[in-house]
C-alpha positions in Angstrom: -21.1 -1.3 -22.5 -23.4 -4.2 -21.7 -23.1 -6.6 -18.7 -21.6 -9.2 -21.0 -18.7 -6.9 -22.2 -15.3 -7.3 -20.5 -13.5 -4.1 -19.6 -10.0 -4.0 -21.2 -7.5 -3.0 -18.6 -3.9 -2.1 -18.6 -1.6 -1.9 -15.5 1.3 0.6 -15.5 4.0 -0.1 -13.0 4.7 -3.6 -11.6 5.8 -2.9 -8.0 4.4 -4.4 -4.8 0.8 -3.1 -5.0 0.5 -4.3 -8.6 1.9 -7.7 -7.7 -0.1 -8.2 -4.4 -3.4 -6.5 -5.4 -4.1 -5.4 -8.9 -2.7 -8.2 -11.0 -4.0 -11.1 -8.9 -7.5 -9.5 -8.4 -7.9 -8.3 -12.0 -6.8 -11.4 -13.7 -9.3 -13.5 -11.7 -12.3 -11.3 -12.6 -14.8 -12.4 -15.3 -15.8 -8.8 -16.1 -12.2 -7.7 -16.8 -9.5 -8.6 -19.3 -6.0 -7.5 -18.4 -4.7 -6.8 -21.9 -1.2 -5.5 -21.1 1.3 -4.4 -18.4 3.9 -1.7 -18.7 7.0 -1.0 -16.7 10.3 0.9 -17.1 12.0 -2.5 -16.6 10.7 -4.5 -19.6 12.2 -7.8 -18.3 10.3 -7.4 -15.0 7.1 -6.6 -17.0 7.7 -9.7 -19.2 8.2 -12.0 -16.2 5.0 -10.7 -14.4 3.0 -11.0 -17.7 3.9 -14.6 -17.9 3.2 -15.2 -14.2 -0.3 -13.8 -14.4 -1.0 -14.9 -18.0 -1.3 -11.3 -19.3 -1.0 -11.5 -23.1 0.7 -8.1 -23.8 3.7 -6.1 -22.6 3.6 -2.5 -23.9 5.6 0.7 -23.3 3.9 3.2 -20.9 3.3 5.5 -23.9 1.7 2.8 -25.9 -0.6 1.8 -23.0 -1.6 5.4 -22.1 -1.9 6.9 -25.6 -3.0 3.9 -27.7 -6.4 2.3 -28.0 -5.6 -1.2 -26.6 -7.4 -0.6 -23.3 -10.5 1.0 -21.8 -9.0 1.7 -18.4 -5.6 1.9 -16.7 -4.4 1.3 -13.2 -1.4 3.5 -12.4 1.1 2.0 -9.9 4.1 4.1 -10.8 6.3 6.4 -8.6 4.5 9.4 -7.2 5.9 12.1 -9.4 4.5 10.4 -12.5 0.9 10.1 -11.3 -0.3 13.6 -12.5 1.1 13.4 -16.0 0.2 9.8 -16.6 -3.4 10.3 -15.3 -3.9 13.4 -17.4 -2.6 11.6 -20.5 -4.8 8.6 -20.0 -7.9 10.6 -19.3 -7.2 12.8 -22.3 -7.2 9.7 -24.5 -10.5 8.5 -23.2 -9.5 6.0 -20.6 -10.9 5.5 -17.1 -8.2 5.8 -14.4 -7.5 4.3 -11.0 -4.3 5.9 -9.7 -2.5 4.8 -6.6 -2.0 7.5 -3.9 -1.2 10.3 -4.1 -3.2 11.7 -7.0 -0.5 14.3 -7.5 2.3 15.9 -5.5 0.8 19.4 -5.3 -2.7 20.8 -4.8 -2.6 22.3 -8.2 -1.6 19.0 -9.7 -4.6 17.3 -8.0 -7.0 19.9 -9.4 -5.5 19.5 -12.9 -6.2 15.7 -12.9 -9.7 16.3 -11.6 -10.3 18.9 -14.4 -9.0 16.3 -17.0 -11.5 13.8 -15.7 -14.3 16.4 -15.9 -13.4 17.3 -19.5 -13.1 13.7 -20.6 -16.2 12.4 -18.8 -14.2 9.4 -17.6 -14.0 7.8 -14.2 -11.2 8.9 -11.9 -10.5 7.0 -8.6 -7.6 7.5 -6.2 -6.3 4.4 -4.3 -7.6 5.3 -0.9 -8.9 1.9 -0.2 -9.5 2.4 3.5 -12.8 4.2 2.4 -14.1 0.7 1.5 -13.6 -0.8 4.9 -16.8 -1.6 6.8 -15.4 -0.4 10.1 -14.4 2.9 8.6 -17.8 3.3 6.9 -19.6 2.6 10.2 -17.6 5.1 12.2 -18.1 7.7 9.5 -21.9 7.2 9.6 -21.9 7.7 13.4 -20.0 11.0 13.0 -22.2 12.2 10.1 -25.4 11.4 12.0 -24.3 13.4 15.0 -24.3 10.4 17.2 -21.1 11.4 19.0 -22.3 15.0 19.5 -20.0 17.8 18.6 -16.7 16.4 17.5 -13.8 18.3 19.0 -10.8 16.2 18.2 -9.5 13.5 15.7 -6.3 11.5 15.9 -4.8 9.2 13.3 -1.5 7.3 13.4 0.2 5.0 10.9 3.3 3.5 12.5 5.2 0.9 10.6 7.7 -1.4 12.3 11.4 -0.8 11.6 12.7 -3.1 8.9 16.4 -2.9 7.9 16.7 -1.4 4.4 18.7 -3.6 2.0 18.6 -1.1 -0.8 17.0 2.3 -1.5 14.0 2.6 -3.9 12.2 5.6 -5.4 10.4 6.0 -2.1 13.7 7.3 -0.6 14.1 9.8 -3.4 12.4 13.1 -2.6 12.2 14.1 -6.3 10.3 10.9 -7.2 8.3 10.3 -3.9 7.7 13.9 -2.9 8.9 13.2 0.6 9.5 10.4 3.0 7.2 8.8 5.6 4.9 11.8 5.8 4.1 11.6 2.1 4.1 7.7 2.0 2.0 7.1 5.1 0.6 10.5 5.8 -1.4 10.9 2.6 -3.6 7.9 3.2 -3.8 8.4 7.0 -4.8 12.1 6.6 -7.3 11.2 3.9 -8.8 8.6 6.3 -9.1 11.1 9.1 -10.6 13.9 7.0 -13.0 11.5 5.2 -14.4 10.1 8.5 -14.9 13.6 9.7 -16.7 14.8 6.6 -13.7 16.7 5.1 -13.6 19.7 7.4 -11.4 22.7 6.2 -8.0 22.8 7.8 -6.7 26.3 8.4 -3.5 25.9 10.4 -0.7 23.3 10.3 2.3 22.8 12.5 4.8 19.9 12.0 8.0 18.3 13.2 9.9 15.8 11.0 12.5 13.3 12.0 15.2 13.3 9.4 16.4 9.9 8.2 18.9 8.2 5.9 19.0 8.7 3.1 17.6 12.2 2.6 13.9 11.8 3.5 12.2 11.9 6.9 11.5 8.6 8.6 8.8 10.0 11.0 6.5 13.0 11.4 4.1 14.6 13.8 1.5 17.1 12.5 -1.0 19.2 14.4 -3.9 20.9 12.6 -6.8 23.1 13.4 -9.9 23.5 11.3 -12.0 26.6 10.6 -14.5 25.3 13.2 -11.8 24.9 15.9 -11.5 21.1 15.6 -8.1 19.8 16.8 -6.5 17.1 14.6 -3.3 15.2 14.8 -1.3 12.9 12.5 1.6 10.7 13.5 3.6 8.5 11.0 6.8 6.5 11.2 8.8 4.1 9.1 11.0 3.2 12.1 8.5 2.2 14.9 10.2 -0.2 17.3 7.5 -2.6 18.5 6.2 -6.1 18.0 3.9 -5.1 15.1 2.7 -2.1 13.1 0.3 0.2 14.9 -2.5 2.0 12.9 -5.3 3.8 14.6 -8.0 6.4 14.2 -9.8 8.1 17.1 -12.7 10.5 17.0 -13.6 12.4 20.2 -17.1 14.0 20.6 -18.9 15.7 23.5 -21.5 12.8 23.6 -19.4 9.9 22.4 -16.2 8.6 20.9 -15.1 6.1 18.3 -11.9 4.3 17.3 -10.5 1.6 15.1 -9.2 -1.0 14.7 -11.0 -2.8 16.1 -14.1 -0.7 15.8 -15.3 0.6 19.1 -18.0 3.2 19.6 -19.3 4.5 22.9 -22.1 7.0 23.4 -23.6 8.7 26.4 -26.9 7.2 27.2 -28.8 7.9 30.4 -25.8 9.8 31.8 -23.4 6.8 31.2 -21.1 5.8 28.4 -22.6 2.8 26.7 -21.0 0.5 24.0 -23.0 1.0 20.8 -20.5 -0.7 18.5 -22.4 -2.2 15.5 -21.9 -5.8 14.6 -19.7 -6.2 11.5 -21.1 -9.4 10.1 -19.5 -12.8 9.6 -15.9 -13.8 9.5 -13.5 -11.7 7.3 -12.8 -12.9 3.8 -9.4 -14.4 3.1 -6.8 -11.7 2.8 -7.8 -9.5 5.8 -8.8 -5.9 6.1 -6.2 -4.6 3.7 -6.8 -6.8 0.7 -10.6 -6.8 1.1 -10.7 -3.0 1.0 -8.7 -3.1 -2.2 -11.0 -5.7 -3.6 -14.1 -3.6 -2.9 -12.4 -0.5 -4.4 -11.7 -2.4 -7.6 -15.3 -3.6 -7.7 -16.5 -0.1 -7.4 -14.1 1.2 -10.1 -15.0 -1.4 -12.6 -18.7 -1.1 -12.1 -18.4 2.7 -12.5 -16.3 2.3 -15.6 -18.8 -0.1 -17.1 -21.6 2.4 -16.4 -23.3 0.6 -13.5 -22.2 2.9 -10.6 -21.3 6.6 -10.0 -18.0 7.9 -8.6 -17.5 11.3 -7.0 -14.5 13.1 -8.4 -11.6 13.2 -5.8 -11.6 17.0 -5.2 -10.7 16.5 -1.6 -7.2 15.3 -2.6 -6.2 18.9 -3.2 -6.7 19.7 0.5 -4.8 16.6 1.5 -1.8 17.7 -0.5 -2.1 21.3 0.6 -1.9 20.1 4.3 1.1 17.9 3.6 2.7 20.8 1.7 2.1 23.1 4.6 3.5 20.5 7.0 6.8 20.3 5.1 6.9 24.1 5.1 6.2 24.3 8.8 9.0 21.7 9.6 11.4 23.4 7.3 10.8 27.0 8.7 10.0 26.1 12.3 6.6 27.9 12.4 2.9 27.4 12.1 1.6 27.7 8.5 -1.8 29.0 7.6 -3.5 27.5 4.5 
C-alpha cells in the first residue's frame, strides 16, 4: 500500500462510540474511505450511513467475510468481540476492537493467535494509552524516577444517571458483567500499563449488586508477585457533581497522579514538583476524544504499513484478574491466579 492509497474501512455496530468517535473521525480522514457500516438494526445503520455519507450498508457477515474492506472497527456488544475479531482476521482484515478484546483470558489469547496467523494488525480500544499525561507518568515509572513503586490506585466513578431503559450493558450474557466489566477493564488496563504490566497473583473483590442483574459498583484489591499493592474502584452510581477518574502511583522516592498530571520526587531530602509541561492548549474535544483520535491515527498508519503495533497479549491478564474478581465476590474469598 502506498501513501496515496486510501484504506477501505468498515464499522460494525453503530452505538455511542461509533457515533461519537469512529464515524466522525474516520469519515473526515483523507487516508481512509469508510465503505460500509453494519448493525443488527438495519434502519439505524441506514440512518447513520446517510448522516455520515457512508455509501454502503452491509450485514455483519458480509462486512467481516467479504472483500469490501481492508480493515474493520468492531463496536458491538462484548460477547461478540472474540468471534467477530477472529473472523475478520481470518479473512485478511486489520481489526480495531473496542474493549474488551474477549470475555475470557482464553478468548483474548485466541484473538491474538488469529492476528499472529494472519499477519494482520490487531488493536484493542484502550485509548487512554494515547494520552500525553498517561505516557509521561508511565515514563517516570519505567525510568525509576519514583524509586521502588509499592502501590497503585485507580478509580473510574461515573455519576448516577437515571436509567430510562436497559441495554445490552445490563445483560450479563452480552456484557460479561456490570460496572466492573464496563469500567474496570479500561481502568485496570490503565493501571497495569503505567506500571509496566506487573504479574498479579492474588485478587479480592466486593461487588455492589444493582438493578437489573449486574453490579453497579465494585472494589478490587490485588497483590503482584513482587508484593506491589494495587486497588481498583468503579461505580455507575456515584453521587457527586461530576464523574471522578484518577490514577495514583506511590513510590519510595516520589509519586504521581492524574488527572491533572502531578509528579513529585524527593530531591535534596524534600519533595519537589517535577511535573513536565504538557504543551499548548488541548485540541477541541478534550482528553477523551483526542486520545481516540491518536489511537485511530496509529491503527491506520500501522494498517497501511507505516508503523508497528505490539499484539495485545496483556489483555489476557486483564481478563484473568476480572474473572478472579467475580469469583472472589461470588465465593467471599481471596482468589489466586
